[in-house]
C-alpha positions as CSV (number, residue, x, y, z in Angstrom):
1,X,3.1,-4.9,-23.3
2,X,1.8,-7.8,-25.4
3,X,-0.3,-9.1,-22.5
4,X,-1.8,-5.8,-22.0
5,X,-2.7,-5.4,-25.7
6,X,-4.3,-8.9,-25.7
7,X,-6.5,-7.8,-22.8
8,X,-7.6,-4.6,-24.5
9,X,-5.5,-2.2,-22.3
10,X,-7.4,-0.9,-19.4
11,X,-10.5,-0.3,-21.4
12,X,-12.1,-3.8,-21.7
13,X,-15.6,-4.0,-23.0
14,X,-15.3,-1.6,-26.0
15,X,-13.6,1.5,-24.7
16,X,-15.2,2.2,-21.3
17,X,-13.1,2.1,-18.2
18,X,-14.0,2.7,-14.6
19,X,-11.3,5.4,-14.8
20,X,-13.8,7.4,-16.9
21,X,-15.8,8.1,-13.8
22,X,-14.2,10.7,-11.4
23,X,-13.2,9.8,-7.9
24,X,-11.7,6.3,-8.5
25,X,-9.6,5.3,-5.5
26,X,-9.1,1.6,-6.0
27,X,-9.7,-0.9,-8.8
28,X,-8.6,-4.5,-8.7
29,X,-9.5,-6.7,-11.6
30,X,-8.3,-10.3,-11.8
31,X,-8.1,-10.1,-15.6
32,X,-5.0,-7.9,-15.2
33,X,-3.1,-10.2,-12.8
34,X,0.0,-11.3,-14.7
35,X,2.6,-13.9,-14.3
36,X,0.4,-16.5,-12.5
37,X,-0.9,-19.8,-13.6
38,X,-4.2,-21.4,-12.6
39,X,-4.1,-22.3,-8.9
40,X,-1.1,-20.0,-8.0
41,X,-1.2,-17.9,-4.9
42,X,-1.8,-14.2,-5.2
43,X,0.8,-12.1,-3.4
44,X,0.0,-8.8,-5.0
45,X,-3.3,-7.7,-6.6
46,X,-2.4,-4.5,-8.4
47,X,-4.5,-1.3,-8.1
48,X,-5.5,-0.2,-11.6
49,X,-6.7,3.2,-10.5
50,X,-3.3,4.8,-10.9
51,X,-3.1,5.5,-7.2
52,X,-0.7,2.7,-6.4
53,X,-2.8,1.1,-3.6
54,X,-1.7,-2.4,-4.5
55,X,-3.3,-5.1,-2.2
56,X,-0.8,-7.6,-0.8
57,X,-0.4,-10.6,1.4
58,X,3.0,-11.8,2.7
59,X,2.0,-14.9,4.6
60,X,1.8,-17.9,2.3
61,X,-1.1,-19.7,4.0
62,X,-3.2,-16.5,3.9
63,X,-2.9,-15.8,0.2
64,X,-6.0,-16.2,-2.1
65,X,-5.7,-18.3,-5.2
66,X,-5.8,-17.2,-8.8
67,X,-8.3,-19.2,-10.9
68,X,-8.8,-18.9,-14.6
69,X,-11.9,-19.1,-16.8
70,X,-14.4,-18.9,-14.0
71,X,-16.9,-16.1,-14.8
72,X,-17.7,-15.4,-18.5
73,X,-14.3,-16.7,-19.4
74,X,-12.5,-14.4,-17.0
75,X,-10.3,-15.2,-13.9
76,X,-11.0,-14.5,-10.3
77,X,-9.3,-14.4,-6.9
78,X,-10.6,-17.3,-4.7
79,X,-10.6,-17.0,-0.9
80,X,-10.6,-20.1,1.3
81,X,-13.2,-19.3,4.1
82,X,-10.4,-19.8,6.6
83,X,-7.9,-16.9,6.7
84,X,-7.2,-15.7,3.2
85,X,-7.1,-11.9,2.7
86,X,-5.2,-9.0,1.1
87,X,-4.8,-5.5,2.5
88,X,-3.6,-2.1,1.4
89,X,-3.3,1.4,2.9
90,X,-5.8,3.9,1.5
91,X,-6.8,7.5,2.4
92,X,-9.7,8.5,4.6
93,X,-13.1,8.3,2.9
94,X,-16.4,9.9,4.0
95,X,-18.4,9.4,0.8
96,X,-18.1,6.1,-1.1
97,X,-19.4,4.1,-4.0
98,X,-18.2,0.5,-4.0
99,X,-18.7,-2.3,-6.5
100,X,-17.9,-6.0,-6.3
101,X,-18.4,-8.7,-8.9
102,X,-18.2,-11.8,-6.9
103,X,-19.8,-15.0,-5.6
104,X,-20.9,-15.5,-2.0
105,X,-21.6,-19.2,-1.6
106,X,-21.1,-19.1,2.2
107,X,-22.6,-17.2,5.1
108,X,-20.7,-15.0,7.5
109,X,-18.2,-14.0,4.9
110,X,-16.9,-10.5,3.8
111,X,-15.9,-9.1,0.5
112,X,-14.1,-6.2,2.3
113,X,-13.9,-3.9,5.2
114,X,-12.5,-0.4,4.8
115,X,-11.6,0.7,8.2
116,X,-9.0,1.1,11.0
117,X,-6.3,-1.4,11.2
118,X,-7.1,-4.4,13.4
119,X,-10.6,-3.3,14.5
120,X,-13.8,-4.9,13.3
121,X,-16.9,-2.6,12.7
122,X,-14.7,0.4,12.2
123,X,-15.8,1.6,8.8
124,X,-17.4,0.6,5.6
125,X,-18.1,-3.2,5.3
126,X,-19.6,-5.3,2.6
127,X,-20.4,-8.8,3.7
128,X,-23.0,-11.7,4.0
129,X,-24.6,-12.5,7.3
130,X,-28.1,-14.0,6.7
131,X,-28.5,-11.3,4.0
132,X,-26.2,-9.1,2.0
133,X,-25.1,-6.2,4.2
134,X,-23.5,-2.9,3.5
135,X,-22.5,-1.4,6.8
136,X,-21.0,1.7,8.4
137,X,-20.1,2.3,12.0
138,X,-19.9,6.1,12.6
139,X,-18.8,6.8,16.2
140,X,-20.7,4.3,18.3
141,X,-23.7,3.7,16.0
142,X,-23.8,0.5,13.9
143,X,-25.9,1.0,10.8
144,X,-26.7,-1.5,8.1
145,X,-28.4,-1.4,4.8
146,X,-29.5,-4.9,3.6
147,X,-31.1,-6.5,0.7
148,X,-32.0,-10.0,-0.4
149,X,-29.9,-12.9,0.9
150,X,-26.8,-13.0,-1.2
151,X,-25.8,-16.6,-0.7
152,X,-25.2,-18.2,-4.1
153,X,-22.5,-19.7,-6.2
154,X,-23.7,-17.4,-9.0
155,X,-21.7,-14.3,-9.7
156,X,-23.5,-11.0,-8.9
157,X,-22.8,-7.3,-9.0
158,X,-22.9,-6.0,-5.5
159,X,-23.1,-2.2,-5.0
160,X,-22.9,-0.2,-1.8
161,X,-23.1,3.6,-1.6
162,X,-23.0,6.2,1.2
163,X,-23.8,9.8,0.4
164,X,-23.1,11.2,3.8
165,X,-26.7,10.6,5.0
166,X,-27.9,7.2,3.6
167,X,-26.3,3.8,3.0
168,X,-27.9,2.1,-0.1
169,X,-27.4,-1.4,-1.5
170,X,-27.9,-2.9,-4.9
171,X,-27.6,-6.4,-6.3
172,X,-27.4,-6.7,-10.1
173,X,-28.7,-3.1,-10.3
174,X,-31.8,-3.7,-8.2
175,X,-32.0,-1.5,-5.1
176,X,-32.2,-3.0,-1.6
177,X,-32.9,-1.0,1.6
178,X,-31.4,2.3,2.6
179,X,-30.4,3.3,6.1
180,X,-29.8,6.8,7.5
181,X,-26.4,7.2,9.0
182,X,-23.9,10.0,9.7
183,X,-20.3,10.3,8.6
184,X,-17.5,7.9,9.7
185,X,-16.2,8.8,13.1
186,X,-12.9,7.1,12.5
187,X,-9.9,7.9,10.3
188,X,-10.1,5.0,7.9
189,X,-6.7,3.9,6.6
190,X,-6.8,0.2,5.6
191,X,-8.7,-1.7,3.0
192,X,-9.0,-5.4,3.9
193,X,-10.1,-7.6,0.9
194,X,-11.7,-10.9,1.7
195,X,-12.1,-10.4,5.4
196,X,-13.3,-8.0,8.1
197,X,-11.2,-5.2,9.6
198,X,-9.6,-7.3,12.4
199,X,-8.1,-9.6,9.7
200,X,-9.7,-12.5,11.5
201,X,-13.5,-12.3,11.3
202,X,-15.8,-13.3,8.4
203,X,-13.1,-14.7,6.0
204,X,-14.5,-14.9,2.5
205,X,-15.4,-18.3,1.2
206,X,-15.9,-17.3,-2.4
207,X,-14.6,-15.4,-5.4
208,X,-13.9,-11.8,-6.4
209,X,-13.5,-10.9,-10.0
210,X,-13.2,-7.2,-9.5
211,X,-13.5,-4.6,-6.7
212,X,-14.0,-0.9,-7.6
213,X,-14.1,1.9,-5.0
214,X,-14.8,5.6,-5.5
215,X,-14.4,8.4,-3.0
216,X,-17.6,10.0,-4.2
217,X,-21.2,9.2,-4.6
218,X,-21.9,8.3,-8.2
219,X,-24.9,9.8,-9.9
220,X,-27.6,7.3,-10.9
221,X,-26.5,7.6,-14.5
222,X,-22.8,6.9,-13.6
223,X,-23.8,4.0,-11.3
224,X,-25.9,2.4,-14.0
225,X,-23.3,3.0,-16.6
226,X,-20.7,1.1,-14.5
227,X,-23.2,-1.7,-13.7
228,X,-23.9,-2.1,-17.4
229,X,-20.2,-2.3,-18.1
230,X,-19.8,-5.0,-15.4
231,X,-22.9,-6.8,-16.7
232,X,-21.5,-7.0,-20.2
233,X,-18.0,-7.8,-19.0
234,X,-19.0,-10.7,-16.8
235,X,-22.2,-11.9,-18.4
236,X,-24.5,-10.9,-15.5
237,X,-28.0,-10.0,-16.4
238,X,-29.5,-6.7,-15.0
239,X,-33.2,-6.1,-14.5
């Protein structure tokens, strides 16, 4: 389509695409939302991975808002810090690499939780609670990997990885702490975007430009390649 050609297909940034890295499960990028004007509600945020896990919200009052020209000239999804969120069904994941380009200007707010429907602390979570937290709850153990306080209106690249043993965080390519943890004890089937897994707690008061999830642990070179791509695309400096 003409709109897709104007945006450079699914290879923005000079030919590289997150699809070039194996294991891509979900990829939402606000630049590929079509048919909306600035300030319109987002009913469906399409999954660009090819897997068809489009994130949706049917309730009008809970829909995030599409805003144009916010980060490096690109649009975002804006969540209201009250009850906005999207959700989609996804397969069980035991290894994960997750990347968010977003802004977290408020505390006690979640980018996503990937877990069991309606239950908080059920799986992988990426959120802000007096520090940026990448969390997994396998069986009855709650384990967190944290890094510097993420509260800021500035857009950052947030990365969380779990290799089956360790959770590791990064902000703008700089590593935070790691925490030893086992595999998820639950069958994880729902991705909540902009809120925790009960669809009530920690609503996001902030913006998401893109969310990318792999069902594998990326090598250091692949992680850095993707972070460089996001750095260039969104004008975010890396160390």
